C-alpha positions in Angstrom: 18.5 -14.2 -2.5 14.8 -14.7 -1.4 13.6 -18.3 -1.4 10.7 -19.6 -3.5 8.4 -19.3 -0.4 9.5 -15.8 0.4 6.9 -14.3 -1.9 4.2 -16.1 0.1 5.2 -14.0 3.2 5.7 -10.6 1.6 5.5 -8.9 -1.8 9.2 -8.3 -2.4 12.6 -9.9 -2.1 13.7 -7.2 0.5 12.4 -7.4 4.0 10.9 -4.3 5.7 12.1 -3.1 9.1 8.9 -4.4 10.8 10.3 -8.0 10.8 13.1 -6.8 13.0 11.0 -7.2 16.1 8.1 -9.1 14.6 9.6 -11.8 12.3 7.5 -13.8 9.8 7.9 -16.8 12.1 5.7 -15.1 14.7 2.7 -14.8 12.3 -0.2 -17.2 12.8 -0.9 -19.9 10.3 -4.3 -20.9 9.1 -5.7 -23.8 7.0 -6.5 -23.6 3.3 -10.2 -23.6 2.4 -11.1 -27.2 1.4 -14.9 -27.1 1.1 -17.8 -24.8 0.0 -19.0 -22.8 3.0 -21.5 -20.0 3.8 -21.2 -16.9 6.0 -22.7 -13.5 6.5 -19.7 -11.5 5.1 -16.6 -12.7 3.2 -13.6 -10.4 3.5 -10.9 -10.9 0.9 -7.4 -9.8 2.0 -5.7 -9.8 5.4 -4.0 -6.3 5.6 -5.1 -3.5 7.8 -8.3 -2.9 5.7 -9.4 -6.5 5.8 -8.6 -6.9 9.5 -10.4 -3.5 10.3 -13.5 -4.4 8.4 -13.6 -7.8 10.1 -13.1 -6.3 13.5 -15.9 -3.7 13.1 -18.3 -6.4 11.8 -17.4 -9.2 14.3 -17.9 -6.8 17.3 -21.4 -6.2 15.9 -22.2 -9.9 15.9 -21.8 -10.5 12.2 -20.3 -13.9 11.0 -17.1 -13.2 9.0 -14.9 -15.4 6.8 -11.5 -14.0 5.8 -9.7 -15.3 2.7 -6.0 -14.6 1.9 -4.3 -15.8 -1.3 -0.9 -16.2 0.4 0.1 -15.9 4.0 -1.3 -13.5 6.6 -0.2 -9.9 6.1 1.7 -10.7 2.9 0.6 -7.5 1.1 1.4 -3.8 1.4 0.3 -3.3 5.0 3.4 -5.2 5.9 5.6 -2.9 3.8 4.3 0.5 4.9 6.3 3.3 6.6 3.9 3.4 9.5 2.7 7.0 9.3 -0.7 8.0 10.6 -1.5 11.5 9.3 -4.7 13.4 8.7 -2.9 16.0 6.7 -2.9 13.8 3.6 -0.3 13.9 0.8 -1.8 16.7 -1.3 -2.3 19.1 1.7 -5.6 20.7 2.8 -5.5 23.7 0.5 -5.2 21.5 -2.6 -7.7 19.1 -1.3 -10.3 21.8 -0.7 -9.7 23.2 -4.2 -10.6 19.8 -5.7 -13.2 18.4 -3.3 -14.5 21.6 -1.8 -14.4 22.9 1.8 -17.0 20.3 2.9 -15.0 17.5 1.3 -11.8 18.6 3.0 -13.6 18.8 6.3 -14.9 15.2 5.9 -11.4 14.0 5.1 -9.8 15.6 8.2 -12.6 14.4 10.5 -12.5 10.8 9.1 -8.8 10.4 9.1 -8.5 11.9 12.6 -11.1 9.4 13.7 -9.0 6.6 12.2 -5.8 7.8 14.0 -7.7 7.8 17.3 -9.4 4.4 16.5 -6.1 2.6 16.2 -5.1 4.0 19.6 -8.5 2.9 21.1 -8.3 -0.6 19.8 -4.6 -1.0 20.8 -5.6 0.0 24.4 -8.8 -2.2 24.5 -7.0 -5.3 23.2 -3.8 -4.7 25.1 -1.7 -4.6 21.9 1.9 -3.3 22.5 2.5 -1.7 19.1 4.4 1.5 19.9 1.3 3.6 19.2 1.8 7.2 20.2 0.5 10.6 19.1 3.0 13.2 18.1 3.7 16.3 16.1 4.0 16.4 12.3 6.2 18.9 10.6 6.1 20.0 6.9 9.3 21.7 5.7 10.4 23.3 2.4 12.5 21.3 0.0 14.7 24.4 -0.5 17.4 25.8 1.8 16.7 29.0 3.7 17.7 32.2 1.9 16.7 30.9 -1.5 13.7 32.2 -3.6 12.2 28.7 -3.6 12.2 28.6 0.2 10.6 32.1 0.5 7.9 31.1 -2.0 7.1 27.9 -0.1 6.9 29.8 3.2 4.1 31.9 1.7 2.3 28.6 0.7 2.9 27.2 4.2 1.2 30.2 5.8 -1.8 29.7 3.6 -1.8 26.0 4.4 -1.8 26.7 8.1 -4.8 29.0 7.6 -6.7 26.3 5.8 -5.8 23.7 8.4 -7.2 25.9 11.2 -10.4 26.5 9.2 -10.8 22.7 9.2 -10.2 22.4 13.0 -6.6 21.2 12.9 -4.2 22.3 15.6 -1.7 23.8 13.3 0.9 26.7 13.4 3.7 28.1 11.3 7.0 27.9 13.3 9.6 30.3 11.9 13.2 29.1 12.4 12.1 25.8 13.8 14.3 22.7 13.2 13.7 19.3 14.8 16.1 17.9 17.4 18.9 15.9 15.9 19.1 17.8 12.5 22.7 18.9 12.9 23.9 18.9 9.3 24.9 22.0 7.4 21.8 22.0 5.1 19.3 24.6 6.6 15.7 23.9 5.8 14.2 25.5 8.9 10.7 26.9 9.2 7.8 24.4 9.5 4.1 23.9 9.3 3.6 22.0 12.6 0.4 20.2 13.5 -0.6 18.1 16.5 -2.7 15.0 16.9 -0.9 12.8 14.3 0.6 9.4 15.3 2.7 6.4 14.4 2.9 2.8 15.5 4.4 -0.6 14.6 1.9 -1.6 11.9 2.4 -5.4 11.8 2.3 -5.7 15.6 -1.0 -3.9 15.6 -2.6 -5.9 12.8 -1.4 -9.2 14.2 -2.8 -8.2 17.6 -6.2 -7.5 16.2 -6.1 -10.7 14.2 -5.2 -12.7 17.3 -8.3 -11.3 19.0 -10.4 -12.1 16.0 -9.2 -15.7 15.9 -10.6 -16.2 19.4 -14.1 -15.1 18.3 -16.7 -17.8 17.4 -18.1 -15.7 14.5 -14.7 -15.4 12.7 -12.8 -17.8 10.5 -9.7 -17.3 8.4 -8.3 -19.3 5.5 -4.9 -18.7 3.9 -3.5 -20.1 0.6 -6.9 -19.5 -0.9 -6.8 -17.3 -3.9 -10.1 -15.6 -5.0 -10.6 -15.3 -8.8 -14.1 -13.8 -8.9 -16.8 -12.2 -6.8 -20.3 -12.2 -8.4 -23.9 -11.5 -7.3 -26.5 -14.2 -7.8 -30.0 -15.1 -6.9 -33.2 -13.0 -6.7 -32.4 -9.3 -6.8 -28.7 -10.2 -6.7 -29.0 -10.7 -2.9 -26.6 -13.7 -2.8 -22.8 -13.3 -3.4 -20.6 -16.1 -4.7 -16.9 -15.8 -4.0 -15.0 -18.3 -6.2 -11.5 -19.5 -5.5 -8.7 -20.7 -7.8 -9.4 -24.3 -6.5 -13.0 -24.3 -7.7 -14.5 -23.7 -4.2 -17.2 -21.2 -3.3 -18.0 -19.1 -0.3 -21.7 -18.0 -0.4 -22.4 -14.9 1.6 -24.8 -11.9 1.9 -22.0 -9.4 1.3 -18.4 -9.6 0.2 -15.6 -7.0 0.8 -12.5 -6.8 -1.4 -9.6 -5.4 0.7 -6.9 -6.5 -1.7 -5.3 -3.1 -2.2 -6.6 -3.1 -5.7 -10.1 -4.6 -6.6 -10.5 -7.8 -8.6 -11.9 -6.1 -11.7 -10.9 -5.2 -15.2 -11.3 -1.4 -15.2 -14.0 0.7 -13.4 -12.2 2.5 -10.5 -8.9 0.9 -11.6 -8.8 3.3 -14.5 -8.9 6.3 -12.1 -5.8 5.3 -10.2 -2.1 5.9 -10.7 0.3 3.2 -9.5 3.6 4.0 -7.8 6.5 2.2 -6.2 7.9 4.0 -3.1 11.2 3.3 -1.3 12.3 3.1 2.4 15.4 2.5 4.4 15.8 2.0 8.2 19.0 3.6 9.5 20.2 3.5 13.1 20.4 6.6 15.2 21.3 6.8 18.9 18.2 6.5 21.1 16.9 9.9 22.0 19.1 11.8 19.5 16.3 12.7 17.1 12.9 14.2 17.8 10.1 11.7 17.8 7.9 13.2 15.2 6.7 12.9 11.6 8.6 15.0 9.1 7.8 15.7 5.4 9.5 17.9 2.9 7.8 19.5 -0.1 9.9 17.8 -2.9 8.0 15.9 -5.5 8.2 13.0 -4.7 8.7 14.1 -1.1 10.8 12.6 1.7 9.2 11.4 4.9 10.7 10.2 8.2 9.7 8.7 11.5 11.3 6.6 14.3 10.7 3.0 15.4 12.3 0.8 18.0 15.6 -1.0 17.2 17.3 -2.1 20.5 18.4 -0.8 23.8 21.0 1.5 22.3 19.5 2.7 19.0 16.3 3.6 17.3 15.6 3.2 13.6 15.0 6.4 11.6 12.7 5.3 8.8 12.9 7.5 5.7 10.9 7.0 2.5 10.5 8.6 -0.9 11.8 8.5 -4.4 8.4 7.3 -5.8 8.0 6.4 -9.4 5.2 4.8 -11.6 5.3 1.0 -11.5 7.4 -0.5 -14.2 8.1 2.8 -15.9 11.5 4.0 -14.4 14.8 2.5 -13.3 15.0 1.6 -9.7 18.8 2.0 -9.4 20.2 4.6 -6.9 17.0 5.3 -5.0 18.1 3.8 -1.7 21.5 5.6 -2.0 19.7 8.9 -2.4 17.6 8.3 0.7 20.7 7.4 2.7 22.6 10.5 1.5 19.5 12.7 2.4 19.6 11.4 5.9 23.4 11.6 6.4 23.5 15.2 5.1 21.0 16.2 7.8 21.5 13.8 10.7 25.2 13.3 11.2 24.8 10.7 14.0 23.2 8.2 11.6 24.7 4.8 11.7 24.3 1.7 9.6 21.4 1.0 7.2 20.0 -2.3 8.2 16.8 -2.5 6.0 16.0 -1.4 2.5 12.6 -2.2 0.9 9.9 -0.8 -1.4 6.1 -0.8 -1.4 3.3 0.1 -3.7 0.8 3.0 -3.3 -2.2 3.9 -5.4 -3.1 7.5 -6.1 -6.7 8.4 -7.1 -7.1 11.2 -9.7 -9.2 13.2 -7.3 -7.1 12.6 -4.2 -9.7 10.5 -2.3 -9.8 6.7 -1.7 -12.6 4.6 -3.0 -14.4 3.0 -0.1 -17.9 1.5 -0.4 -20.1 -0.4 -2.8 -18.3 -1.6 -6.0 -19.8 0.2 -9.1 -22.4 -2.0 -10.7 -22.9 -4.2 -7.7 -25.1 -4.0 -4.6 -23.5 -6.4 -2.1 -19.8 -6.2 -3.0 -17.7 -3.6 -1.3 -14.1 -2.3 -2.1 -11.4 -0.3 -0.5 -8.7 1.1 -2.8 -6.7 4.2 -3.7 -4.8 4.6 -0.4 -3.2 7.9 -1.6 -0.1 7.3 0.6 -2.4 7.0 3.6 -3.3 3.4 3.5 -3.2 2.8 7.2 -5.8 5.4 8.1 -7.8 4.7 4.9 -7.8 1.0 5.8 -8.9 1.7 9.4 -11.6 4.0 8.1 -12.8 1.4 5.7 -13.6 -0.8 8.7 -16.2 1.7 9.9 -17.6 2.9 6.6 -18.1 -0.6 5.1 -19.4 -2.1 8.4 -21.9 0.9 8.7 -23.1 0.5 5.2 -23.6 -3.3 5.5 -25.5 -2.8 8.8 -27.7 -0.1 7.2 -26.3 2.8 9.2 -25.9 6.2 7.6 -22.4 7.7 7.8 -21.8 11.2 6.5 -18.2 10.4 5.5 -19.3 7.8 3.0 -20.2 10.4 0.3 -16.6 11.6 0.1 -15.3 8.1 -0.5 -18.2 6.7 -2.6 -16.7 4.6 -5.4 -19.6 5.5 -7.6 -18.8 9.2 -7.4 -18.4 11.2 -10.6 -15.1 13.2 -10.8 -15.5 16.9 -11.1 -14.9 18.5 -14.6 -11.8 20.1 -13.2 -10.1 16.7 -13.1 -11.1 15.8 -16.7 -7.7 17.0 -18.2 -5.9 14.9 -15.6 -8.0 11.9 -16.4 -7.4 12.2 -20.1 -3.6 12.6 -19.6 -3.6 9.6 -17.3 -5.5 7.4 -19.8 -3.1 8.4 -22.6 -0.1 7.7 -20.4 -1.4 4.2 -19.4 -2.2 3.3 -23.0 1.3 4.3 -24.1 2.7 1.5 -21.9 1.5 -1.0 -24.5 4.5 0.1 -26.6 6.4 -2.7 -24.8 4.6 -5.2 -27.1 7.1 -4.0 -29.7 10.1 -3.9 -27.3 12.6 -6.4 -26.0 14.9 -6.1 -22.9 17.4 -8.6 -24.3 18.1 -10.2 -27.6 19.2 -13.5 -26.2 18.8 -15.4 -22.9 22.6 -15.5 -22.5 22.5 -11.8 -21.8 20.7 -12.4 -18.6 23.0 -12.8 -15.6 22.2 -15.2 -12.7 19.8 -13.6 -10.2 18.1 -11.4 -12.7 15.5 -11.3 -15.5 14.3 -9.7 -18.7 11.7 -9.8 -21.4 12.7 -11.6 -24.6 10.4 -10.4 -27.4 11.3 -12.3 -30.6 9.8 -11.1 -33.9 6.5 -12.7 -34.8 6.3 -14.5 -31.4 4.7 -13.6 -28.0 7.0 -11.9 -25.5 8.6 -14.1 -22.8 9.6 -13.3 -19.3 12.9 -15.0 -18.5 14.4 -15.3 -15.0 17.8 -16.9 -14.4 18.3 -18.1 -10.8 21.6 -18.0 -8.9 22.5 -21.4 -10.2 21.9 -20.4 -13.8 18.6 -22.3 -14.2 16.3 -20.5 -16.6 12.6 -20.0 -15.8 10.3 -18.9 -18.6 6.8 -17.4 -18.4 4.5 -15.5 -20.6 5.4 -11.8 -20.4 1.7 -10.8 -20.8 0.0 -9.7 -17.6 -3.2 -11.8 -17.1 -5.1 -8.7 -16.3 -5.1 -6.6 -19.5 -2.2 -8.1 -21.5 0.4 -5.4 -20.8 4.0 -6.6 -21.1 5.6 -6.9 -17.7 9.0 -5.5 -16.6 11.7 -7.0 -14.5 12.2 -5.2 -11.1 15.8 -5.9 -10.1 15.3 -4.5 -6.6 12.5 -6.7 -5.4 13.1 -9.6 -7.9 9.6 -9.3 -9.3 7.8 -8.8 -12.5 5.8 -5.6 -12.5 3.1 -4.5 -15.0 3.4 -0.8 -16.1 -0.3 -0.7 -17.2 -2.3 -1.2 -13.9 0.4 -2.2 -11.4 0.0 -6.0 -11.2 3.1 -7.7 -9.8 4.4 -11.3 -9.8 7.3 -13.0 -7.9 10.3 -14.1 -9.8 8.7 -17.5 -10.1 5.4 -16.2 -11.5 3.4 -16.1 -8.3 0.8 -13.3 -8.3 1.6 -10.9 -5.4 -0.4 -7.8 -6.4 -3.6 -7.3 -8.4 -5.7 -6.4 -10.3 -4.6 -9.6 -12.0 -6.2 -12.6 -10.3 -3.9 -15.3 -11.5 -0.2 -16.2 -11.8 2.0 -15.8 -14.9 1.5 -18.5 -17.4 4.6 -20.9 -17.4 6.2 -21.3 -20.9 7.6 -24.8 -20.3 7.2 -27.8 -17.9 10.2 -26.9 -15.8 8.8 -23.4 -15.1 5.4 -24.9 -14.3 7.0 -27.1 -11.7 8.8 -24.1 -10.1 5.5 -22.2 -9.9 3.7 -25.2 -8.3 6.5 -25.5 -5.7 6.4 -21.8 -5.0 2.6 -21.7 -4.4 2.7 -24.9 -2.4 5.6 -23.9 -0.1 
């Protein structure tokens, strides 16, 4: 069972494979902010976007202060699957249909730049993070010889045509199967494209952060939760970043790289929130082709390799996505394991199982740039399953805009953009689906606390009273919190996999002891009694 302090290091009870070679104990520790300070730019969040924005600004001589609510790299960048892919989740044909040929071209060019930029920085700073460029393969979800497979092959050939139009090195490979796929299931035939990459994400981010810490124009503070970012002064040219402890960072510009911005709605209403699952399973070193692989299932499966030890590599497979707090989590790791074993018979033990959170914009493109309604506050959100390249790209786009440099890619990612009319039905359906989650105000997971077994939780919703989130620890001690999310008062759900409370409305998440681990909520759950308040204080002070 994860300790009280575990949720300060990561956003789930389960550890990702990246701690195998880079444990939490290797991460740097910084002081908590204890006074009001001033700087040029305040960056909020210490994942790949925050570190990338800081790097691109610091190298240009800008003074940067980074604030992190918990410990360094405690968010989703530490729970990714480590893919670097310019093909994007929707595919180029679909992207061009929604954002136009020009938009698709901007997407390919910018994500290709991000892939290469990670390689450049790794080399410049001497970061050993397993970075390598390799082939990516898209395969049909159906077996060869079926109508479904034949139909998807036709779509594959159109996709290759579109990729080539956009300058990608792509081809259709009839009958191709990757090395190591020796199971009976036959899904041969691929869309294969070059110039993609993978790496060890936490080694990379910590390597860049180590370099930043050595620079005189960079400071970092952890354990410093930001609750608001506002513009003040003449023409709103001064930004005030306010913390939970009542302190203020005054700056010329602020950047929210918190995965989801600290706001009530705006772009938040244009995102869908998903949990995604991964396992790391041993395979003999050299037995499986070192590549990226994606099938066409919805949600799709995706695999890559990372180092394990002298004998084995880890095959990392992800998939089985579902909307946050809206579906059962049981059986998802087992399905991933079965998928691997049916296709790669040399697979050994499963050593890591974990989940992460990804945000899907209605129009397929992340929001990177000035926050709507503000002039000196910037955001990066809507990773669309490509958070590592979007985060790296945010470094350049936001640094360029702060410095006054024109960047042709910025129009594609502009948070102030107006979605096309073709997406209107999707937006309406999305809004209706989100509003339907308030039905939990009338529902109860349990009728009595005695129904909750040790190590689990549930929402108790008595008639004529406010819903209560109840967690029973392994010793049988009961911890009670308000079940209303501090963001928009949705009723949270118990996540038995990651031992967290998840909001089905806009994806906010909280540790089992009420600690905020994912926005857009800016605060912790409200304790319902003195004992739970003490547990929360102990957890945040650990």
